[in-house]
C-alpha positions in Angstrom: 38.0 -35.2 10.1 41.3 -34.1 9.4 42.0 -30.9 11.5 44.3 -28.4 9.7 47.8 -27.9 11.5 47.8 -24.7 9.8 46.1 -22.6 7.2 47.6 -19.9 4.7 45.2 -17.4 3.0 45.2 -16.8 -0.6 43.4 -13.8 -2.6 43.1 -15.4 -6.2 42.1 -12.9 -8.8 43.3 -12.5 -12.8 46.6 -11.5 -11.3 47.3 -14.5 -9.1 45.7 -17.5 -10.3 46.0 -21.6 -10.2 49.2 -21.2 -12.0 50.8 -18.7 -9.9 49.3 -20.9 -6.6 51.2 -24.2 -7.8 54.6 -22.2 -7.8 54.4 -21.6 -4.2 53.2 -24.9 -2.7 56.3 -26.4 -2.0 57.5 -22.9 -0.3 54.3 -23.2 1.7 54.7 -26.8 3.0 58.4 -26.2 3.7 57.1 -23.0 6.0 55.1 -25.2 7.9 51.8 -24.5 6.3 49.3 -27.6 6.0 46.0 -26.2 4.2 45.8 -23.4 1.7 42.5 -21.4 2.7 41.1 -20.0 -0.7 39.4 -16.7 -1.4 36.6 -17.6 -3.5 37.2 -19.2 -6.8 34.0 -19.4 -8.7 33.1 -17.2 -11.8 33.0 -13.8 -10.8 32.4 -10.5 -12.4 34.7 -9.6 -14.8 37.9 -7.9 -13.3 36.8 -9.1 -9.6 39.9 -8.9 -7.3 38.2 -10.6 -4.2 35.6 -13.0 -5.9 32.7 -12.5 -3.2 30.7 -10.9 -6.5 29.8 -14.4 -7.8 28.3 -14.5 -11.3 27.8 -18.3 -11.1 28.8 -20.8 -8.1 29.0 -23.7 -10.2 31.9 -22.6 -12.8 35.7 -22.0 -11.9 36.2 -18.3 -12.5 37.9 -18.2 -16.0 40.3 -15.2 -15.0 41.6 -17.3 -12.1 42.2 -20.2 -14.3 40.6 -23.2 -16.2 40.0 -26.5 -14.3 43.1 -28.4 -15.6 45.2 -26.0 -14.1 43.4 -26.2 -10.7 43.7 -30.1 -10.7 47.3 -29.5 -11.3 47.0 -27.4 -8.3 45.3 -30.0 -6.4 47.6 -32.6 -7.6 50.8 -30.6 -6.4 48.9 -30.3 -2.8 48.5 -33.8 -2.6 52.2 -34.3 -3.4 53.1 -32.6 -0.5 50.5 -33.8 1.7 48.7 -30.7 2.1 44.8 -29.5 1.8 42.1 -27.1 0.3 40.0 -24.8 2.4 37.5 -23.0 0.0 35.7 -19.9 0.9 32.0 -19.5 -0.4 29.6 -17.2 -0.9 25.9 -18.6 0.0 24.2 -15.4 0.9 24.6 -13.2 -2.3 25.8 -13.1 -6.0 26.3 -10.5 -8.2 23.8 -8.2 -9.8 24.6 -8.0 -13.5 24.1 -9.2 -16.7 26.7 -11.8 -16.1 24.6 -13.8 -13.4 22.2 -16.0 -16.1 19.9 -17.0 -13.4 18.9 -13.2 -12.3 18.8 -12.0 -16.3 15.9 -15.1 -16.7 14.3 -13.6 -13.7 14.2 -9.9 -15.4 12.4 -11.7 -18.5 10.6 -14.1 -17.0 9.5 -12.7 -13.5 8.2 -14.7 -10.6 7.4 -17.5 -13.6 11.1 -17.9 -13.8 12.4 -21.2 -12.7 15.0 -18.9 -10.6 11.9 -16.5 -9.6 12.1 -18.2 -5.8 16.0 -18.3 -6.2 16.8 -14.4 -5.0 15.4 -12.8 -2.2 12.9 -10.7 -3.8 9.9 -9.0 -2.1 7.1 -9.6 -5.2 4.2 -8.5 -3.3 5.8 -5.5 -2.5 3.5 -2.6 -0.7 4.5 0.1 -3.2 2.5 -0.8 -7.0 5.5 0.4 -9.1 7.4 -2.7 -7.4 4.3 -5.1 -6.8 5.4 -8.1 -9.0 8.5 -6.2 -10.2 12.1 -6.3 -9.4 14.1 -2.9 -8.5 17.0 -2.3 -11.1 18.8 0.5 -9.3 21.7 1.0 -11.5 21.2 4.3 -13.5 23.5 7.0 -12.8 20.9 9.6 -12.8 17.1 9.4 -12.3 15.0 7.4 -14.6 13.3 10.2 -16.3 16.8 12.0 -17.4 18.4 8.9 -18.8 15.0 8.1 -20.6 14.8 11.7 -22.4 18.6 11.8 -22.9 18.7 8.8 -25.3 21.2 6.6 -22.7 18.4 3.9 -22.7 18.1 2.2 -26.0 16.1 -1.1 -27.0 17.8 -3.8 -28.7 17.5 -7.1 -30.4 20.7 -9.5 -30.0 21.4 -13.0 -29.4 17.6 -14.0 -30.1 15.9 -11.8 -27.1 14.9 -7.7 -27.0 16.8 -6.0 -24.3 17.1 -2.2 -23.1 20.9 -1.1 -23.3 22.4 1.1 -20.9 26.0 1.5 -21.7 27.5 -2.0 -21.4 24.5 -3.2 -19.5 21.6 -5.5 -21.4 18.5 -5.9 -19.0 15.9 -8.6 -21.1 12.8 -7.3 -22.2 9.5 -9.4 -20.9 8.6 -11.6 -23.5 4.7 -11.2 -23.4 5.8 -7.4 -24.3 7.4 -8.5 -27.3 4.0 -8.2 -30.0 4.4 -4.4 -28.8 7.3 -4.7 -31.3 5.7 -6.4 -34.0 3.2 -3.3 -35.3 3.6 -2.9 -39.2 0.9 0.0 -39.5 2.2 3.2 -40.9 5.4 1.2 -42.3 6.5 2.1 -46.0 6.5 -0.9 -47.8 4.0 -2.1 -50.7 1.2 -3.6 -50.5 2.6 -7.7 -51.1 5.6 -6.8 -48.4 2.6 -5.6 -45.9 0.8 -8.9 -46.4 3.8 -10.6 -45.9 4.9 -8.8 -42.4 1.6 -9.1 -41.3 1.2 -13.0 -41.7 4.5 -13.1 -40.1 3.9 -10.8 -37.1 0.4 -12.7 -37.2 2.3 -15.8 -36.2 4.4 -14.3 -33.9 1.5 -12.9 -32.0 -0.1 -16.1 -32.0 3.0 -18.0 -30.5 3.3 -15.5 -27.7 -0.4 -15.7 -27.0 -0.2 -19.6 -26.8 3.0 -19.2 -24.8 0.9 -17.3 -22.3 -1.6 -20.1 -21.6 1.0 -22.9 -21.6 1.5 -25.3 -18.4 5.0 -24.8 -18.1 5.6 -21.1 -19.3 9.6 -20.9 -18.6 9.8 -23.5 -21.1 7.1 -22.2 -23.8 9.2 -18.7 -23.7 12.1 -20.2 -24.7 10.3 -21.8 -27.5 8.5 -18.6 -28.4 12.0 -16.9 -28.6 13.6 -19.9 -30.7 10.7 -19.1 -33.1 11.1 -15.6 -33.1 14.7 -15.8 -33.9 14.2 -18.2 -36.7 11.7 -15.7 -38.2 14.3 -13.0 -37.7 17.7 -15.1 -39.0 15.6 -16.3 -42.5 13.3 -13.0 -43.2 15.4 -10.2 -44.2 12.1 -8.0 -44.6 11.0 -9.0 -40.8 14.5 -8.2 -39.7 14.1 -4.7 -41.5 10.9 -4.7 -39.5 12.2 -5.5 -36.1 15.3 -2.8 -36.7 13.0 0.0 -37.9 10.3 -0.7 -34.8 13.5 -0.4 -32.3 14.4 3.2 -34.3 10.8 4.5 -34.0 10.4 3.4 -30.1 13.7 4.5 -29.4 13.0 8.0 -30.8 9.5 7.9 -29.7 10.0 8.5 -25.5 6.1 7.9 -24.7 6.3 4.4 -26.4 9.5 3.7 -24.9 8.3 3.9 -21.4 5.3 2.1 -22.1 7.4 -0.7 -22.7 9.4 -0.4 -19.7 6.2 0.2 -17.3 5.2 -3.5 -18.9 8.5 -5.2 -17.4 9.1 -7.5 -14.8 11.6 -5.0 -13.6 12.0 -1.3 -12.8 14.9 0.7 -13.9 15.8 3.4 -11.3 18.4 5.7 -10.0 20.8 4.0 -7.9 20.3 6.2 -5.1 16.7 5.0 -5.2 17.4 1.7 -3.4 18.5 3.4 -0.3 14.8 4.8 -0.1 12.9 1.6 -1.6 13.9 -1.7 -2.5 12.3 -5.2 -2.6 15.5 -7.1 -2.8 17.7 -8.1 0.1 21.4 -6.7 -0.4 24.6 -7.5 0.9 24.7 -4.7 3.5 23.9 -1.8 1.1 25.6 -3.2 -2.1 22.9 -2.7 -4.8 25.2 -5.0 -7.1 25.3 -7.9 -4.6 21.6 -9.3 -4.6 20.8 -11.9 -2.0 19.7 -15.6 -2.3 17.5 -18.2 -0.4 19.8 -20.5 0.2 18.1 -22.1 3.0 15.6 -23.4 0.3 16.8 -26.6 -0.6 16.6 -26.1 -4.4 18.6 -23.1 -4.2 21.1 -24.9 -1.9 21.3 -27.3 -5.3 21.6 -24.5 -7.6 24.4 -22.8 -6.0 26.5 -25.7 -4.1 26.8 -28.3 -7.0 30.5 -27.9 -7.8 31.3 -26.9 -4.1 29.7 -30.7 -3.3 31.4 -32.2 -6.1 34.5 -30.8 -4.9 34.2 -32.0 -1.5 32.7 -35.5 -2.5 36.1 -35.8 -4.5 38.2 -34.8 -1.4 40.0 -32.6 -3.5 38.5 -29.7 -1.2 38.6 -30.7 2.7 36.4 -28.2 4.0 34.7 -25.1 3.7 34.4 -21.3 5.2 31.2 -19.7 5.1 31.1 -16.1 4.3 28.8 -13.8 6.1 26.6 -16.5 7.8 24.7 -13.6 9.4 23.2 -12.4 6.3 21.1 -16.0 6.0 17.6 -15.8 6.8 18.0 -19.1 8.7 21.6 -19.9 9.4 20.7 -22.7 11.2 18.7 -25.0 8.9 21.5 -24.2 5.9 24.5 -25.3 8.2 22.4 -28.5 8.5 22.0 -29.2 5.1 25.3 -28.3 4.6 26.7 -30.7 6.7 24.5 -33.3 5.7 26.0 -32.7 2.3 29.2 -32.3 3.2 29.8 -35.1 5.2 31.1 -35.4 8.9 34.3 -35.1 7.8 34.4 -31.9 6.4 36.2 -29.2 8.2 33.5 -26.1 8.4 34.1 -22.7 9.6 31.9 -19.5 9.6 32.6 -15.9 9.3 30.7 -14.7 12.4 31.4 -11.6 14.4 30.8 -12.0 18.4 30.6 -9.2 20.3 31.9 -9.2 23.9 30.6 -11.9 26.1 28.6 -13.4 23.4 28.9 -17.2 22.5 28.5 -18.9 19.0 25.5 -21.0 19.3 26.1 -24.7 20.3 23.7 -26.2 17.6 25.8 -25.2 14.9 27.3 -28.5 13.0 30.4 -26.5 12.7 34.2 -26.3 14.0 33.8 -22.3 15.2 34.2 -19.2 13.3 37.1 -18.2 11.1 39.1 -16.2 13.7 37.8 -12.7 14.1 36.9 -13.2 17.8 41.1 -14.4 18.6 41.5 -11.4 17.0 40.0 -9.3 19.2 41.7 -10.7 22.3 45.0 -11.3 20.8 44.9 -7.6 19.8 43.8 -6.5 23.4 46.7 -8.3 25.0 48.7 -5.7 23.6 46.9 -2.7 24.5 47.4 -1.4 27.9 44.2 -1.6 29.7 45.5 0.6 32.9 45.7 3.9 30.2 42.0 3.7 29.0 41.2 6.9 31.0 44.2 8.7 30.2 43.3 8.1 26.3 40.2 9.1 26.8 41.3 12.4 28.2 43.6 13.1 25.4 41.3 12.3 22.9 38.7 15.0 24.3 41.5 17.2 24.8 43.0 17.1 21.4 39.8 16.4 19.2 36.5 18.1 21.3 34.8 15.0 20.6 33.1 14.6 23.5 30.6 11.8 22.5 31.0 8.7 24.3 31.6 5.5 22.0 28.0 3.9 22.7 26.1 7.1 22.0 28.2 7.8 18.9 27.5 4.2 17.5 23.6 4.4 18.3 23.7 7.9 16.1 25.5 6.4 13.5 23.4 3.6 13.2 20.4 5.7 13.3 22.5 7.6 10.2 22.7 4.2 8.3 19.4 3.1 9.0 17.8 6.6 7.9 19.9 7.0 4.8 21.4 3.7 3.4 18.8 0.8 4.8 15.5 3.1 4.7 14.1 0.8 2.2 14.7 -2.3 4.6 13.2 -0.6 7.7 10.1 0.6 5.3 9.8 -3.1 4.3 9.9 -4.2 8.2 7.7 -1.9 9.2 5.2 -3.2 6.8 5.5 -6.7 8.2 4.9 -5.6 11.8 1.9 -3.6 10.9 0.3 -7.0 9.4 0.7 -8.5 12.8 -0.6 -5.4 15.0 -4.2 -6.6 14.7 -3.4 -9.7 16.1 -1.6 -8.1 19.3 -3.7 -5.7 21.6 -0.9 -3.4 22.4 -0.7 -3.2 18.2 -4.3 -2.3 17.7 -4.2 1.3 18.0 -0.6 1.6 17.3 0.4 4.4 14.2 2.9 3.8 11.5 4.7 6.9 12.9 5.1 5.4 16.1 5.8 1.9 14.9 8.8 3.6 12.9 10.2 5.5 16.1 10.2 2.8 18.3 11.7 0.1 15.5 14.1 2.4 14.6 15.4 2.8 18.2 15.3 -0.6 19.0 17.5 -1.4 15.8 20.2 0.9 16.6 20.4 -0.1 20.5 20.5 -4.1 19.2 23.7 -4.7 21.3 24.8 -8.2 18.8 24.7 -8.2 15.3 22.2 -10.4 15.5 20.1 -13.2 16.9 18.8 -16.8 15.6 15.3 -17.2 16.3 14.0 -19.8 13.9 10.9 -21.1 15.4 8.9 -21.0 18.3 11.6 -21.6 21.1 13.7 -18.6 21.5 17.5 -19.1 23.2 18.5 -17.5 26.3 20.9 -15.5 24.7 18.8 -14.4 22.1 16.2 -13.4 24.7 18.9 -11.2 26.6 19.9 -9.2 23.6 16.2 -8.5 22.6 15.1 -7.8 26.3 18.5 -5.4 26.3 17.8 -3.5 23.1 13.9 -3.0 24.1 14.8 -1.9 27.7 16.8 0.9 26.1 14.4 1.5 23.6 11.6 2.1 26.8 14.2 4.4 28.4 14.8 6.4 25.3 11.0 6.8 24.4 9.1 6.6 27.7 6.1 7.8 25.9 6.1 4.6 23.3 5.6 2.2 26.2 2.6 0.3 24.2 4.9 0.0 21.0 7.7 -1.3 22.8 5.5 -4.2 24.3 4.1 -4.7 21.1 7.7 -5.1 19.5 8.5 -7.6 22.6 5.5 -9.8 22.1 6.5 -9.9 18.2 10.3 -10.4 19.0 9.9 -13.1 21.8 7.3 -15.1 19.6 4.6 -14.3 22.4 2.2 -15.7 20.1 -2.1 -15.5 20.9 -3.1 -18.9 22.1 -5.6 -19.7 19.5 -3.3 -18.7 16.7 -3.3 -20.4 13.0 -0.5 -22.1 11.5 -0.5 -19.4 8.9 -0.1 -16.6 10.9 2.4 -18.6 13.2 4.6 -18.9 10.0 4.1 -15.4 9.2 5.1 -14.4 12.6 8.3 -16.6 12.7 9.2 -15.1 9.4 8.7 -11.4 10.2 11.2 -12.0 13.6 13.6 -13.7 10.8 13.2 -10.6 8.6 14.2 -8.6 11.5 17.6 -10.4 12.1 18.7 -10.1 8.7 18.5 -6.3 8.9 20.2 -6.0 12.8 23.4 -7.5 11.0 24.3 -5.1 8.3 23.0 -2.1 10.5 25.5 -3.0 12.9 28.4 -4.0 10.2 27.8 -0.3 8.4 27.4 1.6 11.6 30.1 0.1 13.7 32.9 -1.4 11.2 31.9 1.0 8.4 31.3 4.1 9.9 32.0 5.0 13.8 35.2 2.8 13.4 36.3 5.6 11.0 35.3 8.2 13.4 36.0 7.3 16.8 39.7 7.4 16.5 41.1 7.4 20.4 43.0 4.7 19.8 43.0 3.0 16.1 44.4 0.0 16.6 41.3 -1.3 18.9 39.2 -0.3 15.9 39.1 -3.6 14.3 36.7 -6.4 12.7 35.4 -8.5 15.5 36.6 -5.6 18.4 35.1 -3.1 20.3 36.5 0.3 21.2 35.0 0.3 24.4 37.2 -2.5 25.4 40.3 -0.8 25.5 43.3 -3.7 26.0 42.8 -7.2 27.9 44.5 -8.8 30.7 46.8 -11.9 30.8 43.7 -13.5 32.8 41.3 -12.8 30.3 43.3 -14.0 27.2 43.8 -17.3 29.3 40.0 -17.5 29.9 39.4 -17.0 26.3 41.7 -19.7 25.0 40.8 -22.3 27.8 36.8 -21.5 26.8 37.7 -21.9 23.0 39.6 -25.3 24.0 36.3 -26.6 26.0 33.9 -25.5 23.0 35.7 -25.0 19.7 38.9 -26.6 19.8 39.8 -26.6 16.2 38.1 -23.0 15.2 40.0 -21.0 13.2 42.5 -18.0 14.7 43.4 -15.1 12.5 45.3 -11.6 13.0 44.8 -10.2 9.7 42.3 -11.2 6.8 41.1 -9.5 3.9 38.3 -7.7 5.4 40.6 -6.0 8.7 41.0 -2.4 8.8 44.6 -2.5 9.4 47.2 -4.9 8.8 48.8 -7.3 11.8 51.9 -5.0 12.3 50.3 -1.8 12.0 48.1 -2.8 14.8 51.3 -4.3 16.6 52.9 -0.7 16.2 49.7 1.4 17.2 49.3 -0.3 20.5 52.7 0.9 21.7 50.8 4.1 22.1 48.8 2.6 24.5 51.8 2.3 26.9 52.7 6.2 26.8 49.8 8.3 26.9 51.9 11.5 28.3 54.6 11.2 25.4 51.9 10.4 22.9 49.6 13.6 23.9 52.6 15.8 23.9 53.9 14.7 20.1 50.6 15.0 18.9 50.6 18.7 20.2 53.8 19.2 18.6 53.0 18.2 15.5 49.5 20.1 15.4 51.4 23.3 16.1 53.9 22.6 13.3 51.2 21.9 10.9 48.8 24.3 11.2 49.6 26.1 8.3 48.8 23.3 6.2 45.3 23.3 6.9 42.6 25.4 4.6 39.7 27.1 6.0 36.4 26.5 4.8 33.1 28.3 5.9 35.1 29.4 8.8 36.4 25.8 10.0 40.0 24.9 9.4 40.2 21.3 7.5 40.6 18.6 8.1 39.4 19.0 11.4 41.4 18.0 14.7 39.8 14.6 14.8 40.7 13.8 11.1 44.0 14.9 12.1 44.7 12.9 14.9 43.2 9.9 12.4 46.2 10.8 10.0 49.1 11.0 12.4 47.7 7.4 13.8 47.6 6.2 10.3 51.0 7.4 9.2 52.8 6.0 12.4 51.1 2.6 11.8 52.1 2.2 8.2 55.1 4.5 7.5 57.5 1.7 6.5 60.9 1.0 8.3 62.9 3.4 6.1 62.7 6.9 6.7 62.9 7.4 2.8 59.6 6.5 1.4 58.4 4.0 -1.4 57.4 5.5 -4.5 53.6 4.0 -4.1 53.2 5.0 -0.5 51.6 8.5 -0.8 49.2 7.0 -3.7 48.0 4.4 -1.1 47.9 6.9 1.5 45.5 9.1 -1.0 43.4 5.7 -1.8 43.1 5.0 2.3 42.4 8.3 3.4 39.5 8.7 0.7 38.1 5.5 1.6 38.0 6.4 5.3 36.4 9.6 5.1 34.0 8.6 3.0 33.1 5.9 5.3 33.0 8.1 8.4 29.9 10.3 6.4 31.1 13.2 8.2 32.6 16.1 5.7 32.0 13.6 2.3 30.9 10.1 1.6 30.1 7.3 -1.2 26.6 9.0 -2.2 27.4 12.9 -2.0 31.2 12.9 -2.6 32.7 16.4 -1.5 35.4 16.7 -3.8 36.8 20.0 -2.1 36.9 18.5 1.2 38.5 15.5 -0.1 41.3 17.7 -2.0 41.9 19.5 0.9 42.5 16.2 3.1 44.6 14.8 0.6 46.5 17.7 0.3 47.1 18.0 3.9 48.5 14.3 3.9 50.8 15.0 0.8 52.5 18.1 2.4 53.0 16.0 5.5 54.7 13.2 3.5 56.9 16.2 1.8 60.4 16.3 3.1 60.3 19.7 2.5 57.6 20.8 5.0 59.9 19.6 8.0 56.9 17.4 9.6 58.9 14.1 8.8 61.9 15.4 10.8 60.1 15.9 14.0 57.9 12.7 13.4 60.7 10.1 12.1 62.5 9.8 15.1 59.3 9.2 17.6 58.4 6.8 14.4 61.3 4.9 14.7 61.2 4.3 18.4 57.8 3.0 18.2 58.6 1.1 15.4 61.2 -1.1 17.5 58.7 -2.0 20.2 56.2 -3.1 17.4 58.1 -5.6 16.2 58.6 -7.2 19.7 54.3 -6.9 19.9 54.5 -8.7 16.4 56.6 -11.6 17.3 55.0 -12.2 20.3 51.5 -11.9 18.4 53.2 -14.9 16.0 53.7 -17.4 18.8 50.6 -16.8 20.9 48.7 -17.3 18.0 50.7 -20.5 16.7 50.5 -22.2 20.0 47.1 -21.0 21.2 43.9 -23.6 21.0 42.7 -23.4 17.2 43.9 -23.7 13.9 46.4 -20.7 13.1 45.6 -18.8 9.9 48.6 -16.7 7.9 47.1 -14.0 5.5 48.8 -14.1 2.3 52.5 -12.2 2.8 52.4 -11.6 6.6 55.2 -14.2 7.4 57.0 -10.6 6.6 56.3 -7.5 7.8 52.6 -6.3 7.1 52.2 -2.5 6.6 48.7 -2.8 4.7 45.7 -0.8 5.4 42.3 -1.7 4.3 41.4 -3.4 1.4 42.2 -3.2 -1.7 45.6 -2.3 -0.1 45.8 -5.6 2.1 45.4 -7.4 -1.9 48.8 -5.8 -3.3 51.0 -8.5 -4.8 52.9 -10.8 -2.8 57.0 -11.1 -3.3 57.2 -14.9 -2.8 60.9 -14.9 -4.6 62.3 -13.0 -1.9 60.4 -15.2 1.4 61.5 -18.4 -0.6 65.1 -16.9 -1.0 64.5 -16.2 2.9 63.1 -19.1 3.8 66.0 -21.5 2.2 68.6 -19.4 4.1 66.7 -19.9 7.5 66.4 -23.8 6.4 70.4 -23.7 5.8 71.2 -22.8 9.5 71.9 -25.5 11.8 71.3 -25.8 15.4 75.0 -25.2 16.3 74.9 -21.7 13.7 72.2 -20.4 15.3 74.3 -18.4 17.6 76.0 -16.6 15.0 72.8 -16.4 12.9 70.4 -14.6 15.6 72.3 -11.4 15.8 71.9 -11.2 12.5 68.5 -11.2 12.3 68.3 -8.7 15.4 70.6 -6.6 13.7 68.6 -6.3 10.3 65.3 -7.0 12.0 63.5 -4.5 9.6 63.9 -6.8 6.4 61.2 -9.3 8.2 63.6 -12.7 8.4 63.4 -12.4 11.9 59.3 -12.6 11.7 59.7 -15.4 8.9 62.4 -17.4 11.7 59.8 -17.0 14.2 57.0 -18.4 11.7 58.8 -21.1 10.5 60.2 -22.3 13.8 56.8 -22.1 15.6 54.8 -23.6 12.5 57.9 -26.8 12.6 56.9 -27.2 16.3 53.6 -27.3 15.7 54.1 -30.0 12.9 56.5 -31.9 15.3 54.1 -32.1 18.4 50.7 -31.8 16.3 48.6 -33.5 19.0 49.8 -31.3 21.8 48.6 -28.3 19.6 45.6 -30.1 18.4 44.0 -31.5 21.6 46.7 -30.7 24.3 45.3 -29.3 27.3 46.1 -25.4 28.1 47.6 -24.4 31.2 48.3 -20.5 32.3 51.2 -20.2 33.9 51.6 -17.7 37.1 54.4 -14.8 36.7 55.6 -13.6 39.8 58.6 -10.6 40.5 59.1 -7.6 39.0 57.0 -7.7 35.6 54.6 -10.3 36.1 52.1 -8.0 33.9 54.8 -8.4 31.1 54.4 -11.4 29.6 52.3 -13.9 28.5 52.9 -17.6 29.3 51.1 -20.8 29.2 52.0 -24.3 28.9 50.6 -27.1 26.1 50.5 -30.6 27.5 49.6 -33.8 25.8 50.6 -37.3 26.9 54.2 -37.2 26.8 54.6 -33.8 24.9 55.0 -30.3 26.9 55.3 -26.9 25.0 55.8 -23.8 27.3 55.4 -20.5 25.6 56.5 -17.1 26.7 55.5 -13.9 25.1 56.6 -10.5 26.2 54.2 -7.9 25.9 53.8 -3.5 26.7 57.7 -3.2 25.5 58.0 0.2 26.0 57.2 0.1 29.4 59.7 -3.4 29.8 62.5 -1.3 27.7 61.9 2.7 28.2 65.3 2.8 26.6 65.0 0.5 24.0 66.7 -2.5 22.8 65.4 -6.1 23.7 64.2 -8.0 26.4 67.3 -9.9 27.5 68.9 -10.9 30.7 68.5 -10.0 34.0 69.2 -6.1 33.9 65.8 -6.3 32.3 63.5 -9.0 33.8 65.5 -8.9 37.4 63.7 -11.3 39.5 60.5 -12.1 37.4 60.1 -15.5 37.0 57.6 -18.5 36.0 56.1 -20.5 38.6 55.7 -24.0 36.8 54.0 -26.8 38.4 55.2 -30.3 40.0 54.7 -32.1 37.0 57.7 -30.2 34.8 60.1 -29.9 37.8 63.3 -31.4 36.7 62.6 -31.3 32.8 65.0 -30.8 30.3 63.9 -28.3 27.7 64.5 -27.0 24.3 64.5 -23.2 23.1 63.1 -24.1 19.4 64.4 -20.6 18.4 67.9 -20.7 20.0 68.5 -24.4 20.5 69.4 -23.8 24.3 68.8 -26.4 26.9 67.2 -25.4 29.8 66.6 -27.5 32.9 63.6 -26.0 34.8 62.7 -26.3 38.3 59.4 -25.2 40.0 60.4 -21.3 39.3 62.3 -20.2 36.1 63.7 -16.8 36.1 62.6 -15.1 32.8 66.1 -13.6 32.3 67.5 -17.4 32.4 64.9 -17.5 29.3 65.4 -14.6 27.3 68.7 -14.4 26.4 69.3 -14.5 22.5 66.0 -14.2 21.0 62.6 -11.5 22.2 60.1 -14.9 22.2 60.5 -18.2 23.6 58.9 -21.3 23.0 60.2 -24.3 24.9 59.4 -28.3 23.8 60.0 -31.2 26.2 59.3 -34.6 25.7 58.7 -36.6 29.0 60.6 -40.1 28.5 
């Protein structure tokens, strides 16, 4: 297996396709990247900017490029000895007319060859959804759409369909004969006789089709007979047209046709209360597939398997592994087909203390766990209580994070995932008769207890798929049920019933069908806890609990405020033992804030008193910008606190704002407040509140108001410290165990906010220009060049220089980074807690990494962390095996002679981070 040295994430879409990627291959190679890590490149919904709304996984997205252009890109990569890591989407496809497989299901129902392809509950308890699929895409209730003429029956491309704006939903073929009635038509006897003969032939054709053994093939043949008649007979064509006119006018007949379909058109909000297909989270437009089924795997993975076999793709990143019904079975099938040489990582969010299942045949995660740990290194844990107090004093929000998370998960379950909850209740009720504790269990008691247990679930999901329950899974289930028991002391029987079901405590004389049904119920439960956690935590609580926004990040937990150096080292050592080739990320397409925004905001954790004083000062200054609504000043103080941090983290280095910045803030705050679901949300948008909120933010940005005069000096000071944090983050990521990933554009400063802001165009011309300049600087010219980088720190060259030099080091000492040991280095003296230091060793190769942290405490008057005046007697304590070695500083070219104790003042002279290399002869 070829383990990537470093990956570079590219977001492909219609404005950045294969041709554009080919143009930057040489730049990426020179930078030190070995593998392009590509967003999904398969046919997606038209206009998709991300590719996760796949319409056909066996076709290259024509908006991104042609197969010839992709092959040219692959050829360029081979010439540069580079590879390709492909992001794939096994959990879902787009629910639209562009999804041919799904349209076949709408037309043929469970008789379709793809009837079991999608995760549809054909035996739904609701009579209106039994053997029918909910299609929740009407902008108004069905009755209104019908009577206002928004729905129209049409015939085109050889099939009847119901048209709703630009969407065409095919009619059930068995209902076609309803459209062939000639009664009452204004034609003479000869014409009627001709039409009766034709329509009789049609009716017989479709009647025969119903009895056919291969119904799917017979349906297609019947449509072909109809199309031939329609194409060859003007009179029959006229009949079809007139019948459609009549049906479109007669709403009763129209409704009769609709009730005969294999689907039910519905208002889009209906899906949150009643649904019979599994979605990606609560997104109606993404319908999940049953990829653990071998046939579905072949149907959806044919192209990627061919690409892996041809070795044009060296590995895959699996999107949303927690959405699958049976991740382990899928991963085993994938590994078997992909081969042992394929590099495979999974998108998996691990809560504190949670471990990736060791049975998974993968190299590890795509890096959110690393992101959480490295972000924690720059958040000062000593000030957690101080920030708790500041947050309460300013906002008045006294709810603890864990309690807020519980309430928001409950809100999500009741408002957005109610249909999923009802399906679970139905499945648990079917098992209740086999468990004594469930015999007298009322549906209302089960609903209450199941709701609380789901909301208390401490991780995204468990992975039970057989009679054996892993110890880790048992622990999380017991934890959730214990809290449920404490919350609902009157529901002990219900809690005990859930315990027996979830821990597979089956009756002794259980039948095989019941055993399978029992396990299926538990597996469906596991598929609900994941989206509930994601929506409740990432997409709701993270936008409300704004104590310090830098820790509200995907993969993180705000309760874990900061991380010690020891904690970071322990994590890295564990990763080296268990998952040495996992990915390490600091920014992704899903992160809430760019990596430099977080690095800057983490500085606040070092100065609680000054931060509180500034917030109070700004609040007094901006009181007049708020508007009163029903006796409440809006935005409220929690939202105000959120806005100040957002501006502080994302405001560019320049005091004068770019033209696009106000619009970016508008778009971000609108999304953030809708996700928070306090005064507005995606379902019930409050235009009045949103206008008030955006008006407040716009006035803050207006130089005429005066806020910027008070804000910018503090922002500029914090921004400098953020640069030091960011550079430290670069070297720690690239030098730690695992495969470092660079998100597109992040080799320069990244002030992006959540998507789609982080998918803005990247200026590769500027980056290439900077890299060419850096490459031209010889070692003897570094003493003159480094001061220039420091002086012009805001243009980003200093970060690109750091990325470049560290990646080149990784390329030169590849084996030391891939499989070398990891030794934390003890620090003594004046500032032992203000650096992270470790040693990577492999055979004769040594790499020593030293990265400062807490720069505001280290440099209270600003400046760079250079010399004895800063570090005093702070020193690294090296082991005897490094004693006497001569080291080379990769950033400065300096030669350093090391003894058992090395003063940091000796290392930090010209550059704010240190990487030393040495080869023992």
